[in-house]
N, C-alpha and C positions, 0 to 999 in steps of 0.2 A: 453148704455149697450153694444152694439157691440164693441165699441172702447175699453172699459174697458176689456172685454174678450180678445180682440186681443192683448192688452198690456201684459196681464198675460201669454198668450200663447207664446208670443215672449220671455218673461223673462224665462219661463220654458225651452224653446228650447235652450236659451243661456246657462243656467245652465247645461242642458243635454249635449250640445256640449262640454262644459268645462270639465265635468266629464269624458266624453268619451276620450277627449284629454289627461287628466291626466292618465286615465287607459292605453291609448295607449303608452304614454311616459314611464309609469311604466313598461309596458310589454317589451318595447324596451330596457329600461335600464336593465331589468332582463336578456334579451337575450344577450345583449352586456356587461354584467357586467364584464367579464374578460378583455375586451378591455378598459373599463372605469377604472378598477383597475390598469391596466398596464399604462394607460396614467397618472394617478395621481402619480404612483410610479416613472415614468420616467421624469415627469415634473420637470424641473430645476435640474435634476440629471446629474452630470458629474463624470464618474468613475475615481477613483484614478489611477495614472499612472501604478502602479503594477497590478491592476485589469485589466486594458485595455491590458497590456502586456500578462497576462495570457490568455485572450480571443484571442489575436493575435497568441500567441504561439501554442494554441490548434486548430487553424484554424476554430474556431466557425464561421458559416455563419451569415448573418444578423439576421435571426429569432432566432437563438440560442443565439447570443450575446444580443439581446433584452431581451430574457427570463432570461439570466444570470444577466443582469443589473437591471431588474425588482426587483430582490431579493437583491439588494444593497450588493454585496459580500464584505466580510471583511477578511483581513488577521489579525489574532489575536495572541497575545502572550498567554502563557499558562493560565494565570489567566482569561483573557477575553474569551478565547476559552472555558474553562470549565464552565464559567458562561453562555455563549450563547448556548452551546451544552450539557447542563446538562441533564443527563439521557441517553445520547447516548453511553457513554463509560463505562457503568457499568460492561460489561462482556469482553471487549477487548479494545485495543488501537484504537482510531479513529483519523483520520487526517482531517476530514471535516464533516459538517452536513448541511442538508437542513431542515429548519423549515418552514412548509407550511404557506403561507401568512405572513411570517416574514422576513426570510433572508437566505443567504448562508454564512456559516462561515468556514474559512480555517485556519488550524494551520500553523503559520509562521515558516518555517524551514530555518535556515541560514547556515547549513553545505553544502559547495559546492560539497562534495562527493555525496550528495543526490539530486543534481539538477534533476528536473523532477517530484519530488513528488508533488509539489504544482500545476503544470500543470495538472497532471493526476487527482488529487483530485478536482480541479476546474471543469474539464470536467465531472467527475463522479457525482458531486453534481448537476450540471446543468441538467444532464440527469435524475436525480430524479425529478426535477421540471418538466421536459418535460413529464416524465411518469405520473406524477400527473395530467397532462392536457389531456391525451389521453382519447378518448371516450371509452365506454365499449366495443364496437365492435373492435376498433383499438387495445385496450389493449389485448383482447383475441387473435387477430391475431399475435401481437408482442410476446406475451407470448409463443405461439406455436413455433414461429421461434427461440426464445432464448432457449427454452427447448431442441429443436432439436440440436442447436449449442452446448449446454453444454454437450450433450451426446457424442460429439466427442472430447471434451477437454482432453488433456493428461497431462497438467501441474498440478502436484500434489499440488502445493501451492494454485492454484485457486480452485481445487476440495476440498481441506481442508477448504478454506475460505467459500465456499458455504455451505459445510456440517455444519460448525459452525453456520451459519445463520439458516439453517434448524432445527438444534437441539434447538436453542433458540426460533425461531418463524418462522415456515414454510411459513406463509402467506407473508413474506417479500422477499422470494427467487426470485420470478419473477421480482420484482422491482430491486433487487440487480444485478440479471443477466443482466438486461437491461443496467445498468451502467458498470458493470465489463467487460462484453464481448466487449463492444464498446471501452473501454480504455486500455484493457490488452491482448486481443487476436488478433493476427495478421490476421489469416486466418478464414474468415467467409463465409457463403453461399452468393451467388450473391443477393438473395432476402434481406438478412439482411444488406448487404453492401449498397444496394439501399435505404433501410429504413434509415440507419444512415447518408445518405447524406442530410437528413432533417436538420442535425445539424452541420456537418463538411464538409469542402471542401477537407480535407485530413485526414481521420481518422487515417491512419497509422502513421502520425506525433505524435499523442497522444500515440499510442502504443510504438513508439520509445522512448518516455520519460519514459514510464513504464519499458521498457527493460533496459534502461540505469541505473536507480537507483537499479533495481533488480539485475543487474550484479554486482554493487558495493557491495551489501549485500551478494550475492552468492560468490564473490571473497573472502570476509572475512571468510565466513563459510568454503569454500574449503581449504583456507590456514590453518585455525585452524585444520581441519580434517587431512590434510596431515602432519602437524607437530605432531599431537597426534600420528599418525601411526608411524612416524619416531622415536619419543621419546620412544614409547612402544617397538618397535623392538630393539632399541639400549639398552634400559634398560634390555631387556631379554639377549642380547649378553653380557652385563657387568656382569649380575648375573651368567651366565654360565662360563665366564672367571674367575670370582672371585672364583667360586667353583673349577674349574680346578687348579688354582694357589694354593688354600689352600691344595688340595690333593698333588700337586707336592712339595710344601714346606715341608709338613710332610714326604713325601717320601725321599726327599733330606736329611733331617735331620737324617733319619734312615740310609740311604745309607752311609752318610759321615763317620759315626763311623766305617764302615767296609771296607773303602778304604785302600788297602794294596799295590797294584801293580801300576806301572806307567800306564798301560793300563786302570785300574779301575779309576785312577785319571783323565785320559784324558776323559773317558766317563762321569765321574761325572761333570767335568768342562764344558763339552758340554751341559749337562742338565741344569747346572746353567746359562750358557749363554742364552739358550732358555727360561729359567724361567725369566731372566731379560728382555729379549725381550718382553715377554708377559706382564711383569709389565709395560713396556713403552707403549705397546699397550693398556693396561687397562687405563692408565693415559690419553692417547689420546682419548679413547672412553668416559671417564668421562668428559673430556674437551668439546668434541662434544656434549655430552648429556646436559651439563650445558648451552652451547651456544644455543642449540635448545630450552631449557626451557626459556631462556631469550627472544628469538625470539617469542616464543609462547605467552609470557606475553605481548609483544608489540602488537601482532595481537589481543589478547584478549581485550586489552585496546582500540584499534581502533574500534573493533566490539562493545564494550560497548558504546563508544562515539556515534557511528552511531545509535544504538538502543535507546540511551537516547535522541538523537536529534529527533527521531520519536515518542518518548513517550510523548503524550499530557496530560497524567494523572497528577493530582495535586501533587506537591511535598509535602512530609510529613514533 
């Protein structure tokens, strides 16, 4: 009897130990679930050369690069990008998207004049993944720093961008600030600079990429605006000169009939010579005007090419 009871007690104890071990392993797996997920995602993963180059160009440190690669970043053509980022571009043009527990997708831009867009977008989307992993306390601290930094931003383009996010969904603003400030604003507080060292060895290298392609876009806009101003001013001069010439021609026709003396003829001829000089001036101005129009068309075509290269939306 005693032996039988002893065997049953040993069996129950073994089962209990086994159950406790299972519970312990389950609890450990839950606590380390992020590490386990990352390990499975990185297992046998080798980033494509272009993706590795983006990580290198943006000076992502080891932890940021690991986070970037966990999401198997892809450079997509228009069709693949819109399939992977469906719903992200309903209200505006997007150049990248981060899909939680799925991937990071980047719009592939081949225009050399826009070099830097892919680097900035890659860093931007990696930071969305990083923000997603912040604890509640960390996020509250970071949100406070980014809000304070945004209050000092003077770049109207960035302010408009954040305002657009705010109007569509104010809840995403802290997340977007976390990415935009890091990749597009050169001067940040020492505390925020220290925080972003979690991800970059040289954050300013990323900002330089942003400044480079924004300069290309700004150059096109400024050229177009300057040409519009010149064309408008010249058109006004042409209209004034045409009005003056019309009045002078009518006056000369009237005066011509009354020319009797040699002195009157000399004065008339002088007015005719001045009239002809103004005709030549008008023709020169019309020639300049047409040349400016042609130059404006070329600038407009170049600007359209740049914006089309940035437009990830599906073609109709």
